C-alpha distance (Angstrom), angle and dihedral (degrees) to the residues before:
residue distance angle dihedral
X1 . . .
X2 3.76 . .
X3 3.79 126.9 .
X4 3.82 93.9 -101.1
X5 3.78 92.5 56.7
X6 3.80 91.5 47.8
X7 3.80 92.0 50.7
X8 3.81 90.5 47.7
X9 3.80 91.0 50.3
X10 3.83 92.4 48.4
X11 3.80 91.9 48.0
X12 3.81 91.0 47.8
X13 3.81 91.6 51.0
X14 3.82 91.2 47.2
X15 3.80 91.0 51.0
X16 3.80 91.1 49.8
X17 3.80 90.6 50.8
X18 3.81 90.8 49.1
X19 3.80 91.4 50.1
X20 3.81 91.2 48.8
X21 3.82 91.1 48.4
X22 3.81 90.1 49.4
X23 3.79 91.6 50.8
X24 3.81 91.4 49.3
X25 3.80 91.7 48.0
X26 3.81 89.8 49.8
X27 3.80 91.5 50.6
X28 3.81 92.1 49.8
X29 3.81 90.3 48.2
X30 3.82 91.7 49.2
X31 3.80 90.2 49.2
X32 3.82 91.1 52.3
X33 3.81 90.7 50.2
X34 3.79 92.1 50.0
X35 3.80 91.3 49.4
X36 3.79 91.8 46.9
X37 3.79 95.4 51.6
X38 3.80 98.8 32.3
X39 3.79 91.7 85.9
X40 3.79 90.6 50.1
X41 3.79 92.8 48.5
X42 3.80 92.4 45.7
X43 3.80 93.5 49.7
X44 3.77 99.7 72.0
X45 3.78 98.5 140.3
X46 3.77 125.9 -166.5
X47 3.80 118.8 -122.9
X48 3.81 91.8 -101.7
X49 3.82 91.6 48.6
X50 3.82 89.8 49.7
X51 3.84 90.0 50.6
X52 3.79 90.5 49.5
X53 3.82 91.0 49.1
X54 3.81 91.0 49.2
X55 3.82 91.3 49.9
X56 3.81 92.1 48.3
X57 3.82 90.9 48.5
X58 3.80 91.5 49.3
X59 3.81 90.9 50.4
X60 3.81 90.3 47.6
X61 3.82 91.5 53.3
X62 3.80 91.8 51.5
X63 3.81 94.5 42.7
X64 3.81 96.9 45.5
X65 3.81 92.0 43.1
X66 3.80 91.9 55.4
X67 3.80 99.9 37.0
X68 3.80 98.1 44.9
X69 3.80 105.8 30.7
X70 3.81 91.6 145.7
X71 3.83 93.8 58.3
X72 3.78 121.2 95.2
X73 3.80 123.1 -113.6
X74 3.81 97.6 -94.6
X75 3.81 92.7 49.6
X76 3.81 90.7 49.1
X77 3.79 90.0 48.9
X78 3.81 91.4 51.7
X79 3.80 91.2 48.3
X80 3.82 90.3 48.6
X81 3.82 91.0 50.6
X82 3.79 91.3 52.1
X83 3.81 91.9 45.6
X84 3.83 92.0 51.0
X85 3.81 92.6 46.2
X86 3.82 91.4 50.3
X87 3.82 93.0 46.6
X88 3.81 93.4 45.2
X89 3.79 90.2 49.3
X90 3.80 88.6 52.4
X91 3.82 88.6 56.6
X92 3.80 92.4 45.3
X93 3.80 97.0 -108.3
X94 3.78 116.3 148.0
X95 3.80 103.3 -153.2
X96 3.75 133.8 -179.9
X97 3.78 119.2 -128.2
X98 3.82 88.2 -115.9
X99 3.82 91.6 57.5
X100 3.80 91.9 48.7
X101 3.79 95.0 46.7
X102 3.81 92.2 46.6
X103 3.81 91.9 49.0
X104 3.81 92.0 49.8
X105 3.79 92.9 48.2
X106 3.82 91.3 48.1
X107 3.81 91.7 48.1
X108 3.80 90.6 49.0
X109 3.80 92.5 50.3
X110 3.82 91.0 47.4
X111 3.81 90.7 49.3
X112 3.81 90.8 53.6
X113 3.80 91.5 50.2
X114 3.83 92.8 44.5
X115 3.79 92.2 49.5
X116 3.80 92.1 52.1
X117 3.79 94.1 -116.9
X118 3.78 90.2 119.2
X119 3.76 120.4 49.6
X120 3.75 123.3 -168.6
X121 3.75 129.9 -151.2
X122 3.77 109.7 -156.9
X123 3.78 126.2 -161.8
X124 3.80 103.8 -124.0
X125 3.81 94.1 -150.5
X126 3.81 97.8 51.2
X127 3.81 101.4 22.0
X128 3.80 89.5 -134.1
X129 3.79 123.7 135.4
X130 3.78 105.1 -110.0
X131 3.79 98.4 177.3
X132 3.78 134.3 11.0
X133 3.78 125.2 179.7
X134 3.78 142.6 162.6
X135 3.77 117.0 -99.3
X136 3.77 135.4 37.0
X137 3.77 121.8 -51.1
X138 3.80 110.3 -106.9
X139 3.80 92.1 -121.5
X140 3.83 88.2 56.4
X141 3.80 92.1 58.3
X142 3.80 111.5 96.3
X143 3.80 112.3 -128.8
């Protein structure tokens, strides 16, 4: 075998290895994507299931807030997640972590607005919130 044939054979083998490595990398990437979005695809909740999840999350916010006032925000959030997962499991709901976390965050934000801790100033023309802050609006304070 001459040197040209050897070089050709080595280059051919290297190209085959590169193609195989690319295929394996693509398969691993596809697997990661499927795993990432599987929970989202599996979490298509009906309207009644969504209402139940929202109610459970609201109850968790109230319960955790009262029972563990001394805990910091992240600890309360973790406790609320576990409480919602346990309650949802009791009702036979199979929820993704993303659904649970989103429901808890939404319930927490609603509880702040409902309690008057967050005030909104809305642009009348566009209907968009232009400023939101914690505390009463000055015009709401009785003088």
